[in-house]
C-alpha positions as CSV (number, residue, x, y, z in Angstrom):
1,X,7.1,-18.2,10.4
2,X,8.9,-17.0,7.3
3,X,5.8,-17.3,5.2
4,X,3.8,-15.3,7.7
5,X,6.4,-12.5,7.5
6,X,6.2,-12.5,3.7
7,X,2.4,-12.2,3.9
8,X,2.8,-9.3,6.4
9,X,5.2,-7.6,4.0
10,X,2.9,-8.1,1.0
11,X,0.0,-6.5,3.0
12,X,2.2,-3.5,3.8
13,X,3.2,-3.2,0.2
14,X,-0.5,-3.2,-0.9
15,X,-1.3,-0.6,1.8
16,X,1.5,1.6,0.4
17,X,0.1,1.3,-3.1
18,X,-3.4,2.3,-1.9
19,X,-2.0,5.3,-0.1
20,X,-0.2,6.4,-3.2
21,X,-3.4,6.1,-5.2
22,X,-5.3,8.2,-2.7
23,X,-2.6,10.9,-2.8
24,X,-2.7,10.9,-6.6
25,X,-6.5,11.4,-6.6
26,X,-6.1,14.1,-4.0
27,X,-3.5,15.9,-6.2
28,X,-5.6,15.5,-9.3
29,X,-8.7,17.1,-7.6
30,X,-6.8,20.1,-6.1
């Protein structure tokens, strides 16, 4: 159960990183 939660947290962290990259690209374009 704990490991599953850790995996869930890791996925959320990766999603946040991807979101930050997308925002960075957006800011660079505009």
